[in-house]
C-alpha positions in Angstrom: 122.6 170.8 -57.9 123.3 174.4 -57.4 121.5 176.3 -54.6 120.0 178.7 -57.5 118.6 175.7 -59.4 116.9 174.5 -56.3 115.7 177.7 -55.6 114.1 178.1 -58.9 112.7 174.7 -59.1 110.9 175.2 -55.6 109.4 178.4 -57.2 108.3 176.9 -60.2 106.7 173.9 -57.8 105.0 176.3 -55.6 103.6 178.5 -58.3 102.1 175.6 -60.2 100.7 173.9 -56.7 99.3 177.4 -56.0 97.5 178.0 -59.5 96.0 174.5 -58.6 94.0 175.7 -55.8 92.6 178.9 -57.0 88.9 179.3 -56.4 86.1 180.2 -59.4 85.4 183.9 -60.5 82.7 183.5 -62.6 79.2 181.9 -62.1 78.3 181.3 -66.1 80.0 178.3 -66.4 81.2 179.3 -69.7 85.0 179.3 -68.7 87.6 178.6 -71.8 90.4 175.8 -71.0 93.3 177.3 -69.9 96.0 175.2 -68.1 98.1 176.9 -65.8 101.8 176.7 -66.2 104.8 178.4 -65.3 105.6 180.6 -68.2 109.0 182.3 -69.2 107.4 185.4 -68.1 107.4 183.9 -64.6 111.3 182.9 -64.7 111.9 186.1 -66.5 110.2 188.3 -63.5 111.8 185.9 -61.3 115.4 186.7 -62.9 114.5 190.6 -63.1 113.9 191.6 -59.5 110.5 193.6 -59.1 111.2 197.6 -58.8 110.6 198.9 -55.3 108.3 201.4 -56.6 106.1 198.7 -58.1 105.7 196.0 -54.7 102.5 197.8 -53.6 101.1 197.1 -57.1 101.8 193.4 -56.7 100.6 193.3 -53.2 97.4 194.9 -54.5 97.2 192.6 -57.4 97.6 189.7 -55.3 94.7 191.1 -52.8 92.1 191.7 -55.7 93.1 190.0 -59.1 95.3 187.0 -58.6 92.5 184.7 -57.7 91.1 184.9 -61.4 94.1 186.0 -63.1 96.6 183.9 -61.7 100.1 184.3 -60.1 102.1 187.1 -61.9 99.0 187.6 -64.4 99.4 184.1 -65.9 95.6 183.2 -66.0 93.8 180.4 -64.7 91.1 178.2 -65.4 88.6 181.0 -64.1 90.2 184.1 -65.7 92.6 185.1 -68.5 96.0 186.0 -68.3 96.9 189.6 -68.2 100.4 189.1 -69.6 99.1 188.5 -72.8 99.2 190.3 -76.2 95.6 191.1 -76.1 96.2 193.2 -72.9 98.9 195.2 -74.4 98.7 198.7 -73.7 97.8 199.7 -77.6 95.0 197.4 -77.4 93.6 197.6 -73.8 95.1 200.8 -72.3 95.5 201.6 -68.8 91.5 203.1 -68.6 90.4 199.8 -69.7 91.8 198.2 -66.6 90.3 201.2 -64.5 87.0 200.5 -66.4 87.1 196.8 -65.6 87.4 197.2 -62.0 85.0 199.9 -61.4 82.3 198.7 -63.8 83.3 194.7 -64.7 83.5 193.6 -68.2 81.3 191.7 -70.4 83.3 188.7 -72.0 84.6 189.6 -75.1 88.0 187.9 -75.8 87.7 184.9 -73.7 85.1 182.5 -72.6 85.6 182.7 -69.1 82.4 184.6 -68.5 81.6 188.1 -67.5 84.0 189.8 -64.9 82.3 191.4 -61.5 83.3 195.1 -60.7 86.0 194.7 -58.0 84.4 195.7 -54.6 86.7 197.6 -52.5 89.4 198.6 -55.1 89.8 202.3 -55.5 91.4 203.8 -58.9 94.7 204.6 -56.9 95.0 200.9 -56.5 94.4 200.2 -59.9 96.9 202.6 -61.1 99.4 200.7 -58.9 98.1 197.4 -60.1 98.5 198.6 -63.7 102.0 199.6 -63.3 102.6 195.8 -61.9 101.1 194.3 -64.7 102.7 196.5 -67.3 106.2 195.5 -65.9 105.3 191.9 -66.2 104.1 192.6 -69.5 107.6 194.2 -70.4 109.3 191.2 -68.8 107.3 188.9 -71.4 108.3 191.3 -74.6 104.7 192.7 -74.6 104.8 196.6 -74.7 
């Protein structure tokens, strides 16, 4: 096996295992079924290195969002995928992400329960997160 294939296989296994250990976000118990799997977006994002100017957004996303929305926004059993057509800019613009972080969101597209406001995240943090999520969406062909 080529070293690149081994590295990719290792990354896929690590991402899959890490998604199994993520903790819950909702107290409502009304979460819809969502099986975490490595999507083409994760592989595409691995093939296209994250631009340097988005790395802070990735770190901030990992600190505040990935517990529920999964690695690279792929979703978990506790929160929806942000790399999904529902969250494209024409349906959920950048201001929707700002409002979600600062005010929380009532469940309306998914059955994961309400999203609480996110303590400790600033509007500047959310702007960086949005840049990172929009890049992931573009990798998936969502614009």
